[in-house]
Backbone as XML, in Angstrom:
<?xml version="1.0"?>
<chain id="A" units="angstrom">
  <residue number="1" name="MET">
    <atom name="N" x="10.443" y="-29.667" z="0.664"/>
    <atom name="CA" x="10.602" y="-29.803" z="2.088"/>
    <atom name="C" x="9.466" y="-29.056" z="2.780"/>
  </residue>
  <residue number="2" name="SER">
    <atom name="N" x="8.860" y="-29.651" z="3.775"/>
    <atom name="CA" x="7.748" y="-29.016" z="4.462"/>
    <atom name="C" x="8.263" y="-28.044" z="5.524"/>
  </residue>
  <residue number="3" name="GLU">
    <atom name="N" x="7.418" y="-27.061" z="5.829"/>
    <atom name="CA" x="7.760" y="-26.052" z="6.821"/>
    <atom name="C" x="7.661" y="-26.663" z="8.214"/>
  </residue>
  <residue number="4" name="PRO">
    <atom name="N" x="8.587" y="-26.304" z="9.139"/>
    <atom name="CA" x="8.522" y="-26.864" z="10.486"/>
    <atom name="C" x="7.227" y="-26.471" z="11.193"/>
  </residue>
  <residue number="5" name="THR">
    <atom name="N" x="6.732" y="-27.333" z="12.048"/>
    <atom name="CA" x="5.513" y="-27.067" z="12.797"/>
    <atom name="C" x="5.796" y="-26.064" z="13.900"/>
  </residue>
  <residue number="6" name="ARG">
    <atom name="N" x="4.936" y="-25.026" z="14.007"/>
    <atom name="CA" x="5.091" y="-24.032" z="15.066"/>
    <atom name="C" x="4.418" y="-24.518" z="16.335"/>
  </residue>
  <residue number="7" name="LYS">
    <atom name="N" x="5.005" y="-24.184" z="17.458"/>
    <atom name="CA" x="4.420" y="-24.527" z="18.740"/>
    <atom name="C" x="3.280" y="-23.563" z="19.039"/>
  </residue>
  <residue number="8" name="ALA">
    <atom name="N" x="2.353" y="-23.971" z="19.876"/>
    <atom name="CA" x="1.157" y="-23.181" z="20.168"/>
    <atom name="C" x="1.489" y="-21.813" z="20.756"/>
  </residue>
  <residue number="9" name="ASP">
    <atom name="N" x="2.589" y="-21.706" z="21.511"/>
    <atom name="CA" x="2.924" y="-20.433" z="22.138"/>
    <atom name="C" x="3.872" y="-19.570" z="21.291"/>
  </residue>
  <residue number="10" name="GLU">
    <atom name="N" x="4.202" y="-20.015" z="20.087"/>
    <atom name="CA" x="5.095" y="-19.259" z="19.209"/>
    <atom name="C" x="4.319" y="-18.199" z="18.435"/>
  </residue>
  <residue number="11" name="LEU">
    <atom name="N" x="4.796" y="-16.943" z="18.492"/>
    <atom name="CA" x="4.137" y="-15.833" z="17.804"/>
    <atom name="C" x="4.721" y="-15.568" z="16.431"/>
  </residue>
  <residue number="12" name="GLY">
    <atom name="N" x="5.961" y="-15.936" z="16.226"/>
    <atom name="CA" x="6.615" y="-15.675" z="14.950"/>
    <atom name="C" x="8.082" y="-16.018" z="15.039"/>
  </residue>
  <residue number="13" name="ALA">
    <atom name="N" x="8.867" y="-15.439" z="14.117"/>
    <atom name="CA" x="10.296" y="-15.718" z="14.078"/>
    <atom name="C" x="11.037" y="-14.487" z="13.574"/>
  </residue>
  <residue number="14" name="LEU">
    <atom name="N" x="12.263" y="-14.278" z="14.099"/>
    <atom name="CA" x="13.084" y="-13.148" z="13.709"/>
    <atom name="C" x="14.469" y="-13.633" z="13.296"/>
  </residue>
  <residue number="15" name="TRP">
    <atom name="N" x="15.074" y="-12.917" z="12.368"/>
    <atom name="CA" x="16.413" y="-13.228" z="11.892"/>
    <atom name="C" x="17.303" y="-12.015" z="12.096"/>
  </residue>
  <residue number="16" name="ILE">
    <atom name="N" x="18.581" y="-12.238" z="12.381"/>
    <atom name="CA" x="19.539" y="-11.149" z="12.488"/>
    <atom name="C" x="19.976" y="-10.757" z="11.089"/>
  </residue>
  <residue number="17" name="GLU">
    <atom name="N" x="19.892" y="-9.463" z="10.801"/>
    <atom name="CA" x="20.302" y="-8.904" z="9.511"/>
    <atom name="C" x="21.396" y="-7.872" z="9.771"/>
  </residue>
  <residue number="18" name="SER">
    <atom name="N" x="22.158" y="-7.534" z="8.748"/>
    <atom name="CA" x="23.183" y="-6.501" z="8.868"/>
    <atom name="C" x="22.894" y="-5.378" z="7.900"/>
  </residue>
  <residue number="19" name="GLY">
    <atom name="N" x="23.046" y="-4.151" z="8.375"/>
    <atom name="CA" x="22.865" y="-2.968" z="7.547"/>
    <atom name="C" x="24.044" y="-2.040" z="7.740"/>
  </residue>
  <residue number="20" name="ALA">
    <atom name="N" x="24.017" y="-0.914" z="7.079"/>
    <atom name="CA" x="25.119" y="0.045" z="7.161"/>
    <atom name="C" x="25.332" y="0.556" z="8.579"/>
  </residue>
  <residue number="21" name="LYS">
    <atom name="N" x="24.261" y="0.610" z="9.389"/>
    <atom name="CA" x="24.374" y="1.120" z="10.763"/>
    <atom name="C" x="24.435" y="0.013" z="11.795"/>
  </residue>
  <residue number="22" name="GLY">
    <atom name="N" x="24.593" y="-1.221" z="11.376"/>
    <atom name="CA" x="24.713" y="-2.316" z="12.332"/>
    <atom name="C" x="23.644" y="-3.376" z="12.161"/>
  </residue>
  <residue number="23" name="GLU">
    <atom name="N" x="23.523" y="-4.201" z="13.190"/>
    <atom name="CA" x="22.584" y="-5.321" z="13.133"/>
    <atom name="C" x="21.178" y="-4.900" z="13.548"/>
  </residue>
  <residue number="24" name="TYR">
    <atom name="N" x="20.206" y="-5.584" z="12.965"/>
    <atom name="CA" x="18.805" y="-5.408" z="13.318"/>
    <atom name="C" x="18.127" y="-6.754" z="13.121"/>
  </residue>
  <residue number="25" name="LEU">
    <atom name="N" x="16.905" y="-6.888" z="13.581"/>
    <atom name="CA" x="16.136" y="-8.119" z="13.438"/>
    <atom name="C" x="15.019" y="-7.893" z="12.439"/>
  </residue>
  <residue number="26" name="SER">
    <atom name="N" x="14.695" y="-8.918" z="11.679"/>
    <atom name="CA" x="13.547" y="-8.842" z="10.778"/>
    <atom name="C" x="12.857" y="-10.192" z="10.776"/>
  </residue>
  <residue number="27" name="GLY">
    <atom name="N" x="11.554" y="-10.163" z="10.527"/>
    <atom name="CA" x="10.804" y="-11.408" z="10.489"/>
    <atom name="C" x="9.319" y="-11.147" z="10.509"/>
  </residue>
  <residue number="28" name="THR">
    <atom name="N" x="8.587" y="-12.114" z="11.032"/>
    <atom name="CA" x="7.132" y="-12.046" z="11.054"/>
    <atom name="C" x="6.625" y="-12.387" z="12.448"/>
  </residue>
  <residue number="29" name="ILE">
    <atom name="N" x="5.697" y="-11.578" z="12.952"/>
    <atom name="CA" x="5.035" y="-11.848" z="14.229"/>
    <atom name="C" x="3.539" y="-11.824" z="13.966"/>
  </residue>
  <residue number="30" name="ASN">
    <atom name="N" x="2.890" y="-12.942" z="14.247"/>
    <atom name="CA" x="1.447" y="-13.088" z="13.994"/>
    <atom name="C" x="1.075" y="-12.690" z="12.574"/>
  </residue>
  <residue number="31" name="GLY">
    <atom name="N" x="1.897" y="-13.049" z="11.618"/>
    <atom name="CA" x="1.612" y="-12.776" z="10.218"/>
    <atom name="C" x="1.941" y="-11.364" z="9.757"/>
  </residue>
  <residue number="32" name="VAL">
    <atom name="N" x="2.493" y="-10.524" z="10.642"/>
    <atom name="CA" x="2.850" y="-9.145" z="10.301"/>
    <atom name="C" x="4.363" y="-9.062" z="10.158"/>
  </residue>
  <residue number="33" name="ARG">
    <atom name="N" x="4.823" y="-8.556" z="9.016"/>
    <atom name="CA" x="6.261" y="-8.379" z="8.816"/>
    <atom name="C" x="6.752" y="-7.228" z="9.681"/>
  </residue>
  <residue number="34" name="VAL">
    <atom name="N" x="7.823" y="-7.465" z="10.449"/>
    <atom name="CA" x="8.355" y="-6.461" z="11.364"/>
    <atom name="C" x="9.862" y="-6.331" z="11.204"/>
  </residue>
  <residue number="35" name="VAL">
    <atom name="N" x="10.381" y="-5.198" z="11.678"/>
    <atom name="CA" x="11.820" y="-4.994" z="11.835"/>
    <atom name="C" x="12.030" y="-4.479" z="13.251"/>
  </residue>
  <residue number="36" name="CYS">
    <atom name="N" x="13.150" y="-4.846" z="13.859"/>
    <atom name="CA" x="13.458" y="-4.448" z="15.228"/>
    <atom name="C" x="14.826" y="-3.786" z="15.244"/>
  </residue>
  <residue number="37" name="PHE">
    <atom name="N" x="14.873" y="-2.587" z="15.831"/>
    <atom name="CA" x="16.118" y="-1.835" z="15.904"/>
    <atom name="C" x="16.509" y="-1.624" z="17.360"/>
  </residue>
  <residue number="38" name="ARG">
    <atom name="N" x="17.798" y="-1.767" z="17.645"/>
    <atom name="CA" x="18.311" y="-1.536" z="18.989"/>
    <atom name="C" x="18.107" y="-0.064" z="19.349"/>
  </residue>
  <residue number="39" name="ASN">
    <atom name="N" x="17.711" y="0.202" z="20.588"/>
    <atom name="CA" x="17.505" y="1.566" z="21.071"/>
    <atom name="C" x="18.861" y="2.120" z="21.500"/>
  </residue>
  <residue number="40" name="ASP">
    <atom name="N" x="19.537" y="2.799" z="20.593"/>
    <atom name="CA" x="20.870" y="3.334" z="20.864"/>
    <atom name="C" x="20.849" y="4.547" z="21.783"/>
  </residue>
  <residue number="41" name="THR">
    <atom name="N" x="19.682" y="5.126" z="22.032"/>
    <atom name="CA" x="19.593" y="6.308" z="22.879"/>
    <atom name="C" x="19.181" y="5.967" z="24.313"/>
  </residue>
  <residue number="42" name="LYS">
    <atom name="N" x="19.116" y="4.688" z="24.641"/>
    <atom name="CA" x="18.718" y="4.271" z="25.976"/>
    <atom name="C" x="19.770" y="4.698" z="26.991"/>
  </residue>
  <residue number="43" name="THR">
    <atom name="N" x="19.296" y="5.266" z="28.103"/>
    <atom name="CA" x="20.213" y="5.646" z="29.168"/>
    <atom name="C" x="20.257" y="4.535" z="30.211"/>
  </residue>
  <residue number="44" name="PRO">
    <atom name="N" x="21.447" y="4.225" z="30.723"/>
    <atom name="CA" x="21.578" y="3.148" z="31.712"/>
    <atom name="C" x="20.679" y="3.387" z="32.921"/>
  </residue>
  <residue number="45" name="GLY">
    <atom name="N" x="20.036" y="2.340" z="33.370"/>
    <atom name="CA" x="19.161" y="2.413" z="34.531"/>
    <atom name="C" x="17.753" y="2.913" z="34.237"/>
  </residue>
  <residue number="46" name="SER">
    <atom name="N" x="17.487" y="3.286" z="32.994"/>
    <atom name="CA" x="16.153" y="3.781" z="32.648"/>
    <atom name="C" x="15.223" y="2.616" z="32.333"/>
  </residue>
  <residue number="47" name="LYS">
    <atom name="N" x="13.957" y="2.922" z="32.197"/>
    <atom name="CA" x="12.976" y="1.905" z="31.836"/>
    <atom name="C" x="12.681" y="1.912" z="30.340"/>
  </residue>
  <residue number="48" name="GLN">
    <atom name="N" x="13.549" y="2.561" z="29.570"/>
    <atom name="CA" x="13.377" y="2.589" z="28.123"/>
    <atom name="C" x="13.599" y="1.191" z="27.558"/>
  </residue>
  <residue number="49" name="PRO">
    <atom name="N" x="12.959" y="0.868" z="26.438"/>
    <atom name="CA" x="13.139" y="-0.463" z="25.843"/>
    <atom name="C" x="14.538" y="-0.622" z="25.237"/>
  </residue>
  <residue number="50" name="ASP">
    <atom name="N" x="14.992" y="-1.861" z="25.154"/>
    <atom name="CA" x="16.274" y="-2.165" z="24.519"/>
    <atom name="C" x="16.137" y="-2.220" z="23.006"/>
  </residue>
  <residue number="51" name="TRP">
    <atom name="N" x="14.968" y="-2.637" z="22.520"/>
    <atom name="CA" x="14.700" y="-2.764" z="21.087"/>
    <atom name="C" x="13.381" y="-2.074" z="20.762"/>
  </residue>
  <residue number="52" name="ARG">
    <atom name="N" x="13.257" y="-1.558" z="19.547"/>
    <atom name="CA" x="12.012" y="-0.971" z="19.030"/>
    <atom name="C" x="11.516" y="-1.863" z="17.892"/>
  </residue>
  <residue number="53" name="VAL">
    <atom name="N" x="10.246" y="-2.231" z="17.930"/>
    <atom name="CA" x="9.640" y="-3.085" z="16.913"/>
    <atom name="C" x="8.743" y="-2.226" z="16.035"/>
  </residue>
  <residue number="54" name="LYS">
    <atom name="N" x="8.947" y="-2.311" z="14.721"/>
    <atom name="CA" x="8.153" y="-1.527" z="13.779"/>
    <atom name="C" x="7.610" y="-2.430" z="12.682"/>
  </residue>
  <residue number="55" name="ARG">
    <atom name="N" x="6.474" y="-2.047" z="12.156"/>
    <atom name="CA" x="5.909" y="-2.760" z="11.003"/>
    <atom name="C" x="6.826" y="-2.501" z="9.814"/>
  </residue>
  <residue number="56" name="ALA">
    <atom name="N" x="7.212" y="-3.549" z="9.114"/>
    <atom name="CA" x="8.074" y="-3.401" z="7.940"/>
    <atom name="C" x="7.301" y="-2.729" z="6.819"/>
  </residue>
  <residue number="57" name="GLN">
    <atom name="N" x="7.953" y="-1.853" z="6.099"/>
    <atom name="CA" x="7.339" y="-1.175" z="4.962"/>
    <atom name="C" x="7.246" y="-2.148" z="3.794"/>
  </residue>
  <residue number="58" name="ALA">
    <atom name="N" x="6.126" y="-2.128" z="3.097"/>
    <atom name="CA" x="5.936" y="-2.997" z="1.931"/>
    <atom name="C" x="6.885" y="-2.566" z="0.823"/>
  </residue>
  <residue number="59" name="ARG">
    <atom name="N" x="7.442" y="-3.543" z="0.130"/>
    <atom name="CA" x="8.340" y="-3.274" z="-0.991"/>
    <atom name="C" x="7.702" y="-3.754" z="-2.267"/>
  </residue>
  <residue number="60" name="ASP">
    <atom name="N" x="7.684" y="-2.920" z="-3.247"/>
    <atom name="CA" x="7.193" y="-3.310" z="-4.560"/>
    <atom name="C" x="8.410" y="-3.417" z="-5.471"/>
  </residue>
  <residue number="61" name="GLU">
    <atom name="N" x="8.816" y="-4.628" z="-5.780"/>
    <atom name="CA" x="10.036" y="-4.866" z="-6.552"/>
    <atom name="C" x="9.990" y="-4.206" z="-7.927"/>
  </residue>
  <residue number="62" name="ASP">
    <atom name="N" x="8.793" y="-3.998" z="-8.473"/>
    <atom name="CA" x="8.679" y="-3.428" z="-9.811"/>
    <atom name="C" x="8.881" y="-1.913" z="-9.835"/>
  </residue>
  <residue number="63" name="THR">
    <atom name="N" x="8.615" y="-1.235" z="-8.717"/>
    <atom name="CA" x="8.671" y="0.223" z="-8.728"/>
    <atom name="C" x="9.885" y="0.793" z="-8.019"/>
  </residue>
  <residue number="64" name="GLY">
    <atom name="N" x="10.733" y="-0.038" z="-7.466"/>
    <atom name="CA" x="11.954" y="0.472" z="-6.861"/>
    <atom name="C" x="11.971" y="0.340" z="-5.349"/>
  </residue>
  <residue number="65" name="PRO">
    <atom name="N" x="12.645" y="1.283" z="-4.682"/>
    <atom name="CA" x="12.879" y="1.152" z="-3.243"/>
    <atom name="C" x="11.623" y="1.352" z="-2.404"/>
  </residue>
  <residue number="66" name="ARG">
    <atom name="N" x="11.763" y="1.040" z="-1.122"/>
    <atom name="CA" x="10.665" y="1.195" z="-0.166"/>
    <atom name="C" x="10.298" y="2.650" z="0.025"/>
  </residue>
  <residue number="67" name="GLU">
    <atom name="N" x="9.125" y="2.849" z="0.567"/>
    <atom name="CA" x="8.713" y="4.200" z="0.928"/>
    <atom name="C" x="9.457" y="4.594" z="2.196"/>
  </residue>
  <residue number="68" name="PRO">
    <atom name="N" x="9.658" y="5.900" z="2.430"/>
    <atom name="CA" x="10.404" y="6.329" z="3.610"/>
    <atom name="C" x="9.739" y="5.878" z="4.903"/>
  </residue>
  <residue number="69" name="VAL">
    <atom name="N" x="10.556" y="5.590" z="5.895"/>
    <atom name="CA" x="10.072" y="5.195" z="7.210"/>
    <atom name="C" x="9.928" y="6.452" z="8.050"/>
  </residue>
  <residue number="70" name="GLN">
    <atom name="N" x="8.820" y="6.591" z="8.753"/>
    <atom name="CA" x="8.612" y="7.740" z="9.634"/>
    <atom name="C" x="9.367" y="7.466" z="10.928"/>
  </residue>
  <residue number="71" name="LEU">
    <atom name="N" x="10.312" y="8.334" z="11.283"/>
    <atom name="CA" x="11.138" y="8.140" z="12.471"/>
    <atom name="C" x="10.684" y="9.049" z="13.606"/>
  </residue>
  <residue number="72" name="LEU">
    <atom name="N" x="10.948" y="8.615" z="14.832"/>
    <atom name="CA" x="10.719" y="9.468" z="15.991"/>
    <atom name="C" x="11.782" y="10.556" z="15.994"/>
  </residue>
  <residue number="73" name="GLU">
    <atom name="N" x="11.558" y="11.634" z="16.738"/>
    <atom name="CA" x="12.473" y="12.769" z="16.720"/>
    <atom name="C" x="13.914" y="12.383" z="17.040"/>
  </residue>
  <residue number="74" name="ASP">
    <atom name="N" x="14.136" y="11.506" z="18.029"/>
    <atom name="CA" x="15.488" y="11.181" z="18.450"/>
    <atom name="C" x="16.063" y="9.954" z="17.760"/>
  </residue>
  <residue number="75" name="GLU">
    <atom name="N" x="15.423" y="9.489" z="16.712"/>
    <atom name="CA" x="15.812" y="8.255" z="16.056"/>
    <atom name="C" x="16.554" y="8.523" z="14.750"/>
  </residue>
  <residue number="76" name="GLU">
    <atom name="N" x="17.545" y="7.684" z="14.493"/>
    <atom name="CA" x="18.259" y="7.784" z="13.216"/>
    <atom name="C" x="17.808" y="6.652" z="12.310"/>
  </residue>
  <residue number="77" name="PRO">
    <atom name="N" x="17.911" y="6.823" z="10.987"/>
    <atom name="CA" x="17.515" y="5.751" z="10.092"/>
    <atom name="C" x="18.383" y="4.517" z="10.288"/>
  </residue>
  <residue number="78" name="PRO">
    <atom name="N" x="17.842" y="3.322" z="10.039"/>
    <atom name="CA" x="18.572" y="2.080" z="10.274"/>
    <atom name="C" x="19.601" y="1.754" z="9.218"/>
  </residue>
  <residue number="79" name="PHE">
    <atom name="N" x="19.808" y="2.613" z="8.242"/>
    <atom name="CA" x="20.741" y="2.300" z="7.169"/>
    <atom name="C" x="21.699" y="3.439" z="6.946"/>
  </residue>
</chain>
């Protein structure tokens, strides 16, 4: 089966995933693998983002789990 044709204004695609701490998005934007996490520390009425987009860490299936993700001070791990 052939891959669907992307429209000229499409940058990529994201899928909803589930983890131990809830839902997150994962996919590819302009050929870069990304993950998106909801900003749980957002205060109502602020200009803080609703989601944070991060480059996905490369996984080497032969050597085991991913390398640790560097988190911001107020951020909790997504799992």
